[in-house]
C-alpha angles and dihedrals in degrees: 000000000000119000113255124264105236092192090074089069131077113248095175135052104043106099116165128226117248114252127214092194133019090220091072089073115108118262094256093054092046089055092051092050091047091053086054094054096260116131112201088202088062091215112166092008126124094201141354135212131181128185115187123193105308103353145038112269105180137014127168142153134149098175115124112243094022127102122190119177141154106263091241091056090047092052091052094044096048102038097258096317089258093181094055115019109098091348098123102031123057108233089210097050099108143328092290096053092043089053091049091050090048097046125032115184094169137269134183135297111198122179131178108200125231111297094359115144104202100194098181118061126252111233123211132175133194104200134182120201106157120085115246090010120154110207122200121188138166120205128192125188121187122186107188127213112308094356126133125209138169118198125190110199120189122192115193148147132222114262087241094056108108102182133002144140134227125204113186132179117193127182121186125195119187112184129206111315094355126138128209125183109191118188116187121187117187116206102168129146137256092259098043124108119205130192113173119176114199138171136171139198121204122191131203115324091355125140130213114187116181128190121186127186128184116169102145130073121275126177098219132000126176121172138139112179114203123205123191117204099207103164135062113274096010118155134204126184129178126191118181130182113187139173126189115194124188112306098024123116116192124184104178149135147126136264129199125189115198109202100157135064120263093022121146135190140177130192116192124178131180112189135178125192110200097173097322134094125253123187100190114195130185130174132181120183119190114195100165144030143281092031131136130199135173129190123193127176122172126176140185125202110209120178096349134309137115134270118190110184117194110183116180130189117186120185115182098176135048115261100029112139115218128160140174144190123196130176136165119185149102138285108287113249092222090058090055091046093050090056096043089052086061096055105277121122118232096264092049090048092051092048092050090053093048093050089052091049092051092048112160096182091097091063094073093227126169111273094246093053093045090054090051090052092046088053091048091050089051091051092045091057089072091068096044102067 
């Protein structure tokens, strides 16, 4: 599939109104946010951020040790964020990065201060409401030394948005002994094109844990987050649960570069093509020892579609330990027969197997969010068979 032409979208003229409370959103938008993991009641959240179309609409936190700002405000406050802004992503890499460098609508700046343990997650949402809008955001996340932070980011469009595009730059910095859990839930639309560009840098003893969920249609998605483990004992883990219905084209994956001893990484992807196309990439590069990495991509084709798995292991020194498992197939008939023998009909048996395959329990999500995802998975099953 050809890359999208960003020039066909409107990157000016769609400023959003500032909101004093997320609950003033209409019911349809509230539902879209909820299906993206964002709770307008803000219950059990340490902070909230909403960017709508071409500007920030809401930003709030009162938690000590936590800073949540619009990226434009952060650039002004911290003299351009010269140590972080465009430090991990090349602004001239491709059309998407050049557009993001040319046009900055906003984005979030989230920082956990040194030693802060932020128990409740921060929620952020990048939302498109205007038709034909092209959205360009730049996000920066900093976890200072010894701090812990969980971010739930939802990306969504209004139900009335017929066509739009999202360009998002995200740069993650995890300092010595810090821990970042970053959960992203995409809830786009069948005529939305999405081109995120993300990179992260993890120092000694730091942890970067990434969960990604895509269960709804999207016209075109192309992303390949890259994490560099730069300090001794650093860890990166990616878990992805992805469904591509008819009309969706997904070119996606994760890359981890291990540049320090005693680093570890794991990339796990569960994908289902139910009429759409998935190009599932994974790359682990080990440049030092000891270092261990494991890559696992498993896919099911239900009712048509294509899955193209491209796992790569690259060891540049003797003694590095890298492994991978890759499988693309169908639901085993014996599994269906086992469940039908216990009273389920064939559709119920298939649904049970799919729910198990798309299990989000391993992500360690808050109970409320996990229940939302379980409901979304159940609803998505209707379009799979």
